[in-house]
C-alpha positions as CSV (number, residue, x, y, z in Angstrom):
1,M,78.8,108.5,102.9
2,S,77.4,111.7,103.7
3,T,76.8,114.5,101.2
4,P,79.6,116.8,100.2
5,R,77.7,119.7,102.0
6,T,79.2,117.7,106.0
7,K,82.2,116.6,104.3
8,P,85.1,117.8,101.5
9,K,84.6,116.2,98.1
10,Y,87.1,114.4,96.1
11,Y,86.1,113.4,92.3
12,L,88.7,111.4,90.6
13,T,88.9,109.5,87.2
14,T,90.2,106.9,85.2
15,P,90.8,107.2,81.5
16,L,87.5,106.2,79.3
17,Y,88.8,102.8,78.0
18,Y,88.6,102.5,74.2
19,T,85.9,99.5,73.4
20,N,88.1,97.8,70.8
21,G,88.9,95.1,73.1
22,L,88.2,93.7,76.7
23,P,90.6,95.2,79.8
24,H,94.2,93.9,80.0
25,I,96.4,94.2,82.9
26,G,97.2,97.8,82.0
27,H,93.2,99.1,82.2
28,T,93.2,97.1,85.1
29,Y,96.1,98.8,86.8
30,S,94.7,102.3,86.3
31,T,91.4,101.3,87.7
32,I,93.3,99.9,90.7
33,V,94.8,102.6,91.6
34,A,92.2,105.1,91.2
35,D,90.3,102.4,93.9
36,V,93.0,102.9,96.0
37,I,92.7,106.2,96.0
38,R,89.0,106.7,96.2
39,R,89.3,104.1,99.5
40,Y,92.3,106.0,101.0
41,K,90.4,109.0,100.6
42,R,87.3,107.9,102.5
43,M,89.3,107.0,105.5
44,R,90.5,110.5,105.6
45,G,87.0,112.1,105.5
46,F,86.8,112.9,102.5
47,A,83.2,112.2,100.1
48,V,85.0,110.5,97.1
49,T,83.5,109.9,93.4
50,M,85.3,107.9,91.0
51,T,83.9,108.0,87.6
52,T,85.3,105.3,84.6
53,G,83.9,104.3,81.5
54,A,83.9,103.8,77.9
55,D,84.7,105.4,75.1
56,E,82.9,104.4,72.2
57,H,83.0,106.6,69.2
58,G,85.5,106.7,66.2
59,V,86.7,105.0,62.9
60,N,88.1,101.5,64.8
61,V,84.8,100.7,66.6
62,E,83.2,101.3,63.2
63,R,84.9,99.1,61.4
64,S,85.3,96.0,64.1
65,A,81.3,96.6,63.8
66,I,81.4,95.7,60.1
67,K,83.5,93.2,60.1
68,A,81.6,91.7,63.2
69,G,78.5,91.9,61.3
70,M,76.5,94.4,64.0
71,S,75.8,98.1,64.0
72,P,78.4,100.0,65.8
73,L,76.2,100.7,68.6
74,D,75.3,97.0,69.0
75,Y,79.1,95.8,69.1
76,S,80.3,98.9,71.3
77,T,77.3,98.1,73.5
78,A,78.5,94.4,73.9
79,I,82.0,95.6,74.6
80,A,81.3,98.2,77.2
81,V,78.7,96.0,79.3
82,Q,81.7,93.2,79.4
83,W,83.9,96.2,80.9
84,K,81.6,97.5,83.4
85,Q,80.6,93.9,84.7
86,I,84.6,93.1,84.9
87,W,84.9,96.2,87.0
88,D,82.0,95.3,89.2
89,D,83.0,91.7,89.5
90,F,86.6,93.4,90.7
91,D,84.7,95.4,93.0
92,I,86.7,98.5,91.4
93,A,83.8,100.0,89.7
94,G,83.0,103.6,91.4
95,E,80.0,105.4,91.5
96,E,79.9,106.6,88.0
97,F,80.2,104.7,84.5
98,I,79.9,106.9,82.0
99,R,79.4,105.8,78.4
100,T,80.3,108.4,75.5
101,T,77.2,106.9,73.8
102,D,74.8,107.9,76.4
103,E,72.2,110.6,76.0
104,R,73.7,112.8,78.6
105,H,77.1,113.0,77.4
106,H,75.9,113.6,73.8
107,R,74.4,116.9,75.2
108,T,77.4,117.8,77.2
109,V,79.9,117.9,74.2
110,Q,77.1,119.4,71.8
111,W,76.9,122.6,74.7
112,L,80.8,123.2,75.4
113,F,81.3,123.0,71.7
114,K,78.9,126.0,71.5
115,R,80.3,127.2,74.1
116,C,83.6,127.5,72.5
117,R,82.0,128.8,69.5
118,E,80.6,131.8,70.6
119,N,83.5,132.4,72.7
120,G,85.5,132.6,69.4
121,F,88.0,129.8,69.4
122,I,86.4,127.4,66.5
123,Q,87.1,127.6,62.8
124,K,85.6,125.9,59.6
125,G,88.7,124.8,57.5
126,S,89.8,121.5,55.7
127,Y,92.5,118.8,56.2
128,T,94.7,117.1,54.4
129,G,97.5,114.9,55.9
130,Q,97.9,111.6,57.6
131,Y,96.0,110.1,60.4
132,C,96.8,107.2,62.9
133,V,93.9,104.8,63.0
134,H,94.6,102.8,65.6
135,D,95.8,106.0,68.0
136,N,92.9,108.3,66.8
137,A,95.4,111.1,66.1
138,Y,96.6,112.8,63.5
139,V,99.9,112.7,62.9
140,A,102.1,115.8,62.0
141,D,105.3,115.8,59.8
142,A,104.4,112.8,57.8
143,G,104.4,111.6,54.5
144,P,101.7,109.0,53.1
145,G,102.3,105.7,54.5
146,D,104.8,106.8,57.3
147,P,104.9,104.9,60.4
148,C,102.8,106.6,63.5
149,P,105.2,107.7,65.5
150,D,103.9,106.6,68.6
151,C,102.5,102.7,67.8
152,G,104.4,102.3,64.8
153,R,101.7,101.1,62.1
154,P,100.8,103.0,58.8
155,T,99.2,106.3,58.7
156,E,96.4,106.6,56.5
157,T,95.5,109.8,53.9
158,V,92.6,111.6,54.9
159,T,90.9,114.6,53.3
160,E,88.2,116.5,54.6
161,E,85.9,119.6,55.7
162,N,86.8,119.9,59.3
163,Y,85.9,122.3,62.8
164,F,89.5,123.2,63.9
165,F,89.6,124.1,67.3
166,K,92.4,127.2,67.9
167,L,94.9,125.5,70.0
168,S,97.6,127.8,68.9
169,E,96.1,130.4,70.6
170,F,96.2,128.9,74.4
171,Q,100.1,128.1,73.9
172,Q,101.0,131.0,76.4
173,K,97.9,130.7,78.3
174,L,99.1,126.7,79.0
175,L,102.5,127.7,79.9
176,D,101.2,130.6,82.4
177,F,98.9,127.7,83.8
178,Y,101.4,125.1,84.2
179,A,103.9,127.8,85.7
180,A,101.3,128.8,88.2
181,N,99.7,125.2,88.9
182,P,103.5,123.4,89.3
183,D,101.7,120.4,90.4
184,F,99.0,120.3,87.8
185,I,101.2,117.4,85.9
186,K,102.7,114.4,87.8
187,P,105.3,112.8,88.1
188,E,108.0,115.8,87.2
189,S,109.1,113.6,83.9
190,R,105.6,113.7,82.3
191,R,105.3,117.0,83.3
192,N,108.4,118.3,81.6
193,E,107.5,116.4,78.6
194,V,104.1,118.2,78.0
195,L,106.4,121.7,78.8
196,S,108.6,121.0,75.8
197,F,105.4,120.2,73.5
198,V,103.8,123.2,74.0
199,Q,107.0,125.5,74.1
200,G,107.7,123.6,70.7
201,G,104.6,125.7,69.5
202,L,100.9,124.6,69.1
203,R,99.0,124.4,66.0
204,N,94.9,124.3,65.5
205,L,93.0,121.2,66.2
206,S,90.5,119.5,64.1
207,I,87.9,118.3,66.0
208,T,85.2,116.9,63.4
209,R,85.4,114.2,60.8
210,T,83.3,114.2,57.9
211,T,84.6,110.7,56.5
212,I,83.1,109.0,59.0
213,K,79.2,108.5,60.6
214,W,79.8,106.9,63.6
215,G,80.2,109.9,66.2
216,I,78.2,112.3,67.9
217,P,76.8,114.7,65.5
218,V,77.8,118.2,64.9
219,P,74.3,120.0,65.5
220,D,73.2,121.6,62.5
221,E,76.4,120.8,60.6
222,A,76.1,117.4,59.3
223,P,77.8,115.7,58.1
224,H,80.5,116.6,60.8
225,V,80.7,114.3,63.5
226,F,83.0,115.0,66.8
227,Y,86.5,113.7,66.7
228,V,87.1,111.5,69.3
229,W,89.6,113.1,71.7
230,F,87.2,116.0,71.5
231,D,84.4,113.8,72.6
232,A,86.1,111.0,75.0
233,L,88.0,114.2,77.3
234,I,84.5,115.6,77.8
235,G,82.7,112.4,79.4
236,Y,84.7,113.5,82.6
237,L,82.7,116.5,83.1
238,S,79.4,114.8,81.4
239,A,79.8,111.9,83.8
240,V,78.8,114.4,86.8
241,G,76.5,116.5,85.3
242,G,77.4,118.1,82.2
243,P,75.8,121.6,81.0
244,D,74.5,121.5,85.3
245,F,77.5,120.6,87.0
246,G,77.0,123.1,89.8
247,E,73.8,121.1,91.2
248,R,76.4,118.2,92.3
249,D,79.4,120.6,93.1
250,L,81.6,117.7,92.0
251,W,83.4,119.6,89.2
252,P,86.1,120.2,89.0
253,A,87.9,116.9,89.1
254,D,90.5,116.6,91.5
255,L,92.9,114.1,90.0
256,H,92.6,112.3,86.7
257,I,94.4,109.1,86.5
258,V,95.9,108.0,83.0
259,G,98.5,106.5,81.1
260,K,101.6,108.2,80.0
261,E,100.7,107.5,76.5
262,I,97.4,109.9,76.7
263,I,99.4,112.4,78.7
264,R,99.3,115.2,76.0
265,F,95.4,114.6,75.3
266,H,94.8,115.9,79.2
267,A,97.3,118.1,80.0
268,V,97.2,119.9,76.7
269,Y,94.0,119.9,74.8
270,W,91.6,119.3,77.5
271,P,92.5,122.2,79.8
272,A,92.5,124.2,76.6
273,F,89.1,123.4,75.8
274,L,88.1,124.0,79.3
275,M,89.8,127.7,79.2
276,A,88.0,128.3,75.7
277,A,84.7,127.4,77.5
278,D,85.3,129.3,80.5
279,L,85.0,126.1,82.9
280,P,87.0,125.0,85.9
281,L,90.1,123.1,84.9
282,P,90.7,119.8,87.3
283,R,93.1,120.0,89.8
284,Q,96.0,117.5,88.8
285,I,96.8,114.9,86.2
286,W,99.0,112.0,86.9
287,A,100.0,109.7,84.8
288,H,101.4,106.4,85.4
289,G,104.0,104.3,83.2
290,W,103.6,101.2,81.2
291,L,103.6,97.4,82.5
292,L,106.0,96.1,80.3
293,F,105.6,92.1,79.6
294,D,109.5,90.7,78.3
295,S,110.8,94.2,78.2
296,E,107.9,95.1,75.8
297,K,104.7,97.6,76.1
298,M,101.3,95.3,75.9
299,S,99.8,95.5,73.2
300,K,97.5,93.3,71.3
301,S,99.4,93.8,68.0
302,R,102.4,92.0,70.0
303,G,100.5,89.2,71.1
304,N,101.8,89.7,74.8
305,V,98.7,91.2,76.4
306,V,97.7,89.8,79.7
307,R,94.2,89.6,80.6
308,P,93.2,89.9,84.4
309,R,90.2,87.4,85.1
310,P,92.6,84.3,84.2
311,I,94.7,85.7,87.2
312,V,91.5,87.1,89.8
313,N,90.3,83.2,89.2
314,V,93.5,81.4,90.3
315,L,94.5,84.0,93.3
316,G,91.9,86.7,93.7
317,I,91.5,90.1,93.2
318,E,94.0,90.8,96.2
319,A,96.8,89.3,95.2
320,L,96.6,91.4,91.9
321,R,96.0,94.4,93.7
322,Y,99.0,94.1,96.2
323,Y,101.4,92.9,93.2
324,L,100.5,95.9,90.9
325,L,101.0,98.5,93.7
326,R,103.8,97.1,95.6
327,E,106.0,95.8,92.7
328,I,105.3,99.1,90.3
329,V,106.4,102.6,91.4
330,F,103.3,104.5,90.2
331,G,104.6,106.9,87.5
332,Q,107.0,104.7,86.4
333,D,107.4,101.7,83.9
334,G,107.0,98.7,85.6
335,G,107.9,94.8,84.7
336,F,104.9,92.1,84.8
337,S,105.7,88.8,85.2
338,Y,103.8,85.9,86.6
339,D,106.8,84.6,88.3
340,A,107.3,87.6,90.5
341,L,103.4,87.8,91.1
342,V,103.1,84.5,92.7
343,T,106.3,85.3,94.5
344,R,104.9,87.8,96.1
345,Y,101.5,86.3,96.8
346,N,103.2,83.5,98.9
347,G,105.7,85.7,100.2
348,D,104.4,88.7,101.1
349,L,100.9,87.4,101.7
350,A,100.6,84.1,102.4
351,N,103.5,83.8,104.5
352,G,103.3,87.3,105.7
353,L,100.3,89.3,106.6
354,G,98.4,85.9,106.2
355,N,100.7,83.5,108.5
356,L,100.8,86.8,111.1
357,T,97.0,86.7,111.1
358,S,96.6,83.2,111.8
359,R,99.2,82.5,114.7
360,T,98.0,85.5,116.8
361,L,94.4,85.2,116.5
362,T,95.4,81.2,117.0
363,M,97.4,81.9,120.1
364,I,94.5,84.5,121.8
365,E,92.0,81.4,121.1
366,R,93.9,78.7,122.9
367,Y,95.5,80.8,125.7
368,F,92.3,83.3,126.3
369,G,89.4,81.4,125.1
370,G,89.0,83.8,122.5
371,E,89.3,87.1,124.0
372,I,91.6,89.7,123.9
373,P,93.6,89.4,126.5
374,T,94.9,93.0,129.0
375,P,98.0,93.9,128.3
376,A,100.6,94.3,131.5
377,V,102.2,97.6,132.0
378,A,105.1,98.6,130.0
379,T,108.3,98.7,132.0
380,G,111.0,100.2,129.7
381,S,112.6,96.6,129.4
382,E,110.8,95.4,125.9
383,K,113.6,94.3,123.3
384,Y,111.5,95.8,120.7
385,S,109.4,99.2,120.4
386,S,106.8,97.3,118.6
387,G,104.3,97.6,121.2
388,S,104.9,101.3,122.0
389,A,102.5,104.2,121.1
390,E,105.1,105.7,119.6
391,F,106.1,103.0,117.3
392,A,102.3,103.3,116.1
393,S,102.1,107.3,115.8
394,E,105.3,107.4,113.8
395,A,104.1,104.4,111.4
396,L,100.8,106.2,110.7
397,N,102.4,109.4,109.9
398,R,105.0,107.9,107.7
399,I,102.1,105.7,105.6
400,T,100.0,108.1,105.2
401,Q,102.2,110.8,103.9
402,L,103.2,107.9,101.7
403,Y,99.3,107.8,100.1
404,E,99.3,111.4,99.8
405,K,102.2,111.7,97.8
406,L,100.7,108.3,95.7
407,S,104.0,106.4,96.7
408,F,102.1,103.3,96.9
409,S,104.8,100.6,96.4
410,L,106.6,102.6,99.4
411,A,103.3,102.5,101.5
412,L,103.0,98.8,101.1
413,E,107.0,98.4,102.0
414,A,106.5,100.4,105.3
415,I,103.1,98.1,106.4
416,W,105.0,95.1,105.7
417,E,108.2,96.3,108.1
418,M,105.2,96.9,110.5
419,V,104.2,92.6,109.1
420,A,108.0,92.0,109.9
421,S,108.5,93.8,113.5
422,I,105.5,92.2,115.1
423,D,106.3,88.7,113.5
424,K,109.9,89.0,114.9
425,Y,108.5,90.4,118.5
426,L,106.6,87.4,118.6
427,S,109.2,84.9,117.7
428,V,111.5,86.8,120.4
429,E,108.9,86.5,123.0
430,K,108.0,82.9,122.4
431,P,104.4,83.2,123.6
432,W,103.9,79.3,123.2
433,T,106.7,78.9,126.1
434,L,105.4,81.9,128.0
435,A,102.2,79.9,128.2
436,E,104.0,76.7,130.3
437,K,104.5,79.1,133.3
438,P,101.7,80.4,135.0
439,E,104.0,83.3,136.2
440,D,104.5,84.4,132.9
441,R,100.8,84.9,132.4
442,A,100.9,88.7,132.7
443,R,103.6,88.8,129.6
444,L,101.9,86.2,128.0
445,G,98.9,88.8,127.7
446,K,101.1,91.4,126.5
447,V,103.1,90.0,124.1
448,L,99.7,88.8,122.7
449,Y,97.5,91.9,123.1
450,T,100.7,93.8,121.4
451,A,100.7,91.5,118.4
452,A,97.0,92.0,118.0
453,E,96.7,95.6,118.5
454,G,99.9,95.8,115.9
455,L,97.8,93.7,113.2
456,R,94.6,96.0,113.8
457,L,96.8,98.9,112.9
458,I,98.4,97.1,110.0
459,A,94.7,95.7,108.5
460,A,93.1,99.7,108.8
461,L,96.5,100.9,106.8
462,A,96.5,98.2,104.6
463,H,92.4,98.3,103.8
464,P,92.9,100.8,100.4
465,V,94.8,98.0,98.9
466,L,93.4,94.8,100.3
467,P,89.9,95.8,101.2
468,Q,88.4,92.2,101.2
469,A,91.1,90.1,103.4
470,T,91.6,93.2,106.2
471,Q,87.7,93.5,106.7
472,K,88.2,89.9,107.3
473,I,91.2,90.5,109.7
474,W,89.2,93.4,111.1
475,S,86.3,91.3,111.9
476,Q,88.6,88.4,113.4
477,L,89.5,91.1,115.7
478,G,86.1,91.2,117.2
479,Q,85.7,94.9,115.5
480,T,81.9,95.3,114.5
481,E,82.5,98.4,112.7
482,P,83.1,98.5,108.8
483,L,86.8,98.9,108.3
484,S,86.2,101.3,105.6
485,S,84.4,103.4,107.9
486,V,87.9,104.0,110.1
487,Q,89.5,107.5,109.9
488,L,93.0,107.0,109.6
489,D,93.4,110.5,111.6
490,Q,91.6,109.3,114.5
491,L,93.7,105.8,114.4
492,A,96.1,105.4,117.7
493,W,97.7,102.8,119.8
494,G,95.6,101.3,122.3
495,Q,92.4,101.4,120.6
496,L,91.7,97.7,121.1
497,K,89.6,96.7,124.0
498,P,90.7,94.2,126.0
499,G,88.2,91.5,126.7
500,T,87.0,91.8,122.9
501,R,85.9,88.4,121.7
502,T,87.8,87.7,118.9
503,G,86.1,85.6,115.9
504,K,87.3,82.0,115.0
505,P,90.9,82.0,113.0
506,E,89.9,81.5,109.3
507,G,93.1,81.4,106.4
508,I,93.2,84.8,104.6
509,F,96.0,83.9,102.0
510,P,96.5,80.0,101.6
511,R,99.8,79.3,100.3
512,V,99.8,78.4,96.2
513,E,102.5,75.9,94.4
514,K,104.1,78.4,92.0
515,S,104.6,76.5,88.7
516,E,100.6,75.1,89.3
517,A,99.1,78.4,90.0
518,I,101.7,79.8,86.9
519,E,100.0,77.1,84.5
520,R,96.3,77.3,85.7
521,I,96.8,81.2,84.9
522,E,98.2,80.8,81.9
523,A,95.9,78.1,80.6
524,M,93.0,80.4,80.9
525,E,95.0,83.1,79.3
526,Q,95.4,81.2,76.3
527,E,91.5,80.0,76.6
528,Q,90.4,84.0,76.9
529,N,92.8,84.7,74.3
530,K,90.8,82.5,71.9
531,P,89.5,84.6,69.1
532,A,85.7,85.0,69.2
533,A,83.3,85.9,66.0
534,T,81.5,88.4,67.9
535,P,81.7,90.0,71.5
536,A,79.6,88.4,74.0
537,A,78.5,89.2,77.3
538,A,81.2,88.6,79.8
539,P,80.4,85.9,82.2
540,S,79.3,87.0,85.3
541,A,80.6,84.6,88.2
542,A,82.0,86.7,90.8
543,P,86.2,86.3,91.2
544,A,87.2,83.1,93.3
545,A,88.5,84.0,96.4
546,A,92.3,83.5,97.0
547,A,91.6,80.4,98.9
548,T,90.0,78.4,96.6
549,A,91.8,75.1,96.3
550,P,93.8,74.1,92.8
551,A,91.3,72.2,90.5
552,P,91.4,68.8,90.6
553,T,94.0,66.4,88.5
554,T,93.4,63.0,87.5
555,T,94.9,60.4,89.5
556,P,97.4,58.5,87.7
557,A,97.1,54.8,87.6
558,P,100.2,53.3,89.9
559,A,103.3,52.5,87.7
560,A,105.2,49.1,88.3
561,V,107.9,51.0,89.6
562,P,107.9,54.6,90.9
563,A,109.0,57.3,88.6
564,K,112.7,58.8,89.6
565,I,112.5,62.7,89.8
566,G,115.7,65.1,89.9
567,I,117.2,66.4,92.9
568,E,115.6,70.2,92.1
569,D,112.1,68.2,92.8
570,F,113.2,67.0,95.9
571,A,114.3,70.3,96.6
572,K,111.1,72.2,96.5
573,V,110.1,70.1,99.5
574,E,111.1,72.2,102.9
575,M,111.2,70.1,106.1
576,R,112.2,71.1,109.7
577,V,112.2,69.8,113.2
578,G,109.3,70.7,115.0
579,L,108.3,70.1,118.6
580,V,105.0,68.9,119.7
581,K,103.5,71.3,122.2
582,S,100.0,70.0,122.6
583,A,97.7,67.1,121.3
584,E,94.1,66.0,121.0
585,R,91.7,63.9,119.1
586,V,89.3,65.3,116.2
587,A,86.0,65.0,117.0
588,G,84.1,62.5,114.9
589,A,87.5,61.2,113.6
590,D,89.1,57.8,114.7
591,K,92.3,58.2,113.1
592,L,92.9,62.0,113.6
593,L,95.2,64.0,115.9
594,Q,94.9,67.6,116.1
595,L,98.4,68.9,117.1
596,Q,100.4,72.2,117.6
597,V,103.7,72.2,116.7
598,D,106.6,74.6,117.4
599,I,108.6,74.9,114.3
600,G,111.0,77.4,115.8
601,D,109.3,80.8,113.9
602,E,105.9,79.8,114.9
603,V,103.4,77.2,116.0
604,R,101.6,75.6,113.5
605,Q,98.2,73.4,113.5
606,I,98.7,70.3,112.0
607,V,95.9,67.3,111.3
608,A,97.6,63.8,111.4
609,G,96.2,60.5,110.8
610,L,98.2,59.0,114.3
611,A,95.3,58.4,116.9
612,L,95.3,54.6,116.1
613,A,98.9,54.7,116.8
614,Y,99.7,57.1,119.3
615,K,98.0,58.6,122.3
616,P,97.9,62.4,122.5
617,E,99.6,62.5,125.8
618,D,102.5,60.4,124.5
619,L,103.5,63.1,121.8
620,V,103.3,65.7,123.8
621,G,107.0,66.8,124.0
622,R,108.3,64.7,120.9
623,K,110.4,66.2,118.2
624,V,108.9,65.3,114.7
625,V,109.9,66.2,111.1
626,V,107.2,69.0,109.8
627,V,106.7,69.5,105.4
628,V,106.1,72.9,106.1
629,N,105.5,74.3,102.5
630,L,102.4,72.1,101.9
631,L,99.2,73.9,100.9
632,P,96.6,74.5,103.8
633,R,93.7,72.0,103.7
634,K,90.5,71.1,105.7
635,L,90.1,67.5,107.6
636,R,87.0,67.2,109.2
637,G,86.4,71.0,109.1
638,V,89.4,71.7,110.8
639,E,92.4,73.0,109.0
640,S,95.9,71.4,108.8
641,N,98.9,73.5,107.7
642,G,101.5,71.1,107.1
643,M,102.3,67.2,107.4
644,I,104.1,65.0,109.8
645,V,106.4,62.6,108.2
646,A,105.8,58.8,109.3
647,A,106.6,55.5,108.1
648,S,103.7,53.3,106.5
649,L,104.2,49.5,107.8
650,P,102.3,46.9,105.7
651,D,99.3,46.8,108.3
652,G,98.9,50.4,107.4
653,A,100.1,51.6,111.0
654,P,102.0,55.0,111.1
655,V,105.5,55.4,112.5
656,L,106.8,58.9,113.7
657,A,110.2,59.6,111.9
658,G,112.4,60.8,114.8
659,F,116.1,61.9,115.8
660,L,118.9,60.0,117.4
661,E,120.9,63.1,118.3
662,E,120.1,66.2,120.0
663,V,118.5,68.7,117.4
664,P,116.9,72.2,118.0
665,V,113.7,72.9,117.2
666,G,112.9,74.8,113.8
667,A,116.2,73.1,112.4
668,R,116.0,72.6,108.3
669,L,116.6,69.0,106.9
670,K,118.2,68.7,103.4
């Protein structure tokens, strides 16, 4: 990336996550959102810096460390290292990882406190009242033992000398700032919540503690240490230079991504601290909603926490990225379920984008020797507009505008409308039929160029959300520049050069069997949630790719009588009528044939053990029964995407299942 001198800067942050446990899906969601914005902004020409990090101070960490028999620093370091490792493994770590135990952060907190104090906004006093240890928050209008209004757990009574920040003096200043900057807090529901809170009156805020030791010391004021929220918020500034922020020219932050439960700290306390220190305020704060599991917010106390690693190990990080951004409207609460996750994966990724990629590149390989064909001149007789510059221009404008609004769900919906449109275009034009007639050669080139060029645009537009998969598609289309360097403002229809050599078609998102995938995720989740005596360094194994096959299972000994199954089990098998379009022997295999089979809406490549019973030329034009919802597998290095149904004779020879009556290609068997 160029320096900010040649490109406009864009600085965004995630929350600094509290080190009293390892990440769950809610933390992962915040970080993935920030990473998507980072990648998108780079494709719009910005020099982007993203900060994430660890909030390591406070009584919760201190007590957890004592329980584990460790020092607070050793305990929080062990946890922070695992957080960073997870973000690194998921490729969402950003450019800066700030720890509140870093010396550069200590220096920034003490410097900002001094500025506020010199400007007359700090005073010493004492406090007696209720404190929520779990939320690190003082609770107003509560008596001894009353529950915290946020988490519901009992509060503790504290009495101690504190330094107070004169928050009450910033009530009108904040209201004036909100009025002058109506987009400072997003979405509108959170803005209204903050306005109501500030209009209700602000009290001076305790920003130091004397009853705990684990914190940043207030200079020359022992035993005072800074209250965790005064400490943690300043991490966004310490990450990019602290007192010397002008040297990097990244402050103020362009965007803070936070969860809705901490909007008050970011939209009220943080701007007030900066105002008191005469420092620039961030430009925008976006609060997302909660992820709900069984209609409840995820939390360790409820025991309904979902961890990201099991999902990534089974389906890959791209599946999780897509599901969270597609399923949940950013800014609102959203439900999370394994069933919906796997359904989205199979439906949108495997059967949608993955299948479109496979069928397009396979046909270009077969019919044009792996070179992008030259499109025929458009005649105006197109049945669909998928192959027009106007279609592409409208889609590009609409989708980039949705990204700008952080409307990720709608942006992905629009991209997948492009996927469906090109899929329909191929089904109507039937390039496998055009390939049989020499006079349709030009038309065939036009159809496959249209599909490939549409796929190129889809890859670019989906890249912020699916960086790994779209780069693979991009490379298979013969594009040599990194997809991340493509500028969306310069993307247009017709930039795919005819004659470009395509790469070998490889699966992007193989289908998975839902119940098996969920069972594996839940088993890993249960194993990961087993309590450990002390925090240990997280394993550094890279996340498994989505193409990883399910773990092998032990084959049971054959029973004397086959076990009976219910109709619901049989209904899981999807079979269709297929028409064999071509057949050839698999090199180095006596029994295997590589078939191209038309199943109505696509042509599938299937490897079948038929070579000893059938000659390849005898199978062409024959209708067969095809199982179409099997996981892809490779036989002698050739991918098979389905299975031909045949009977097995006593001597082992196969006999193909067929039809006496005329049946249409693609018809479902039931």
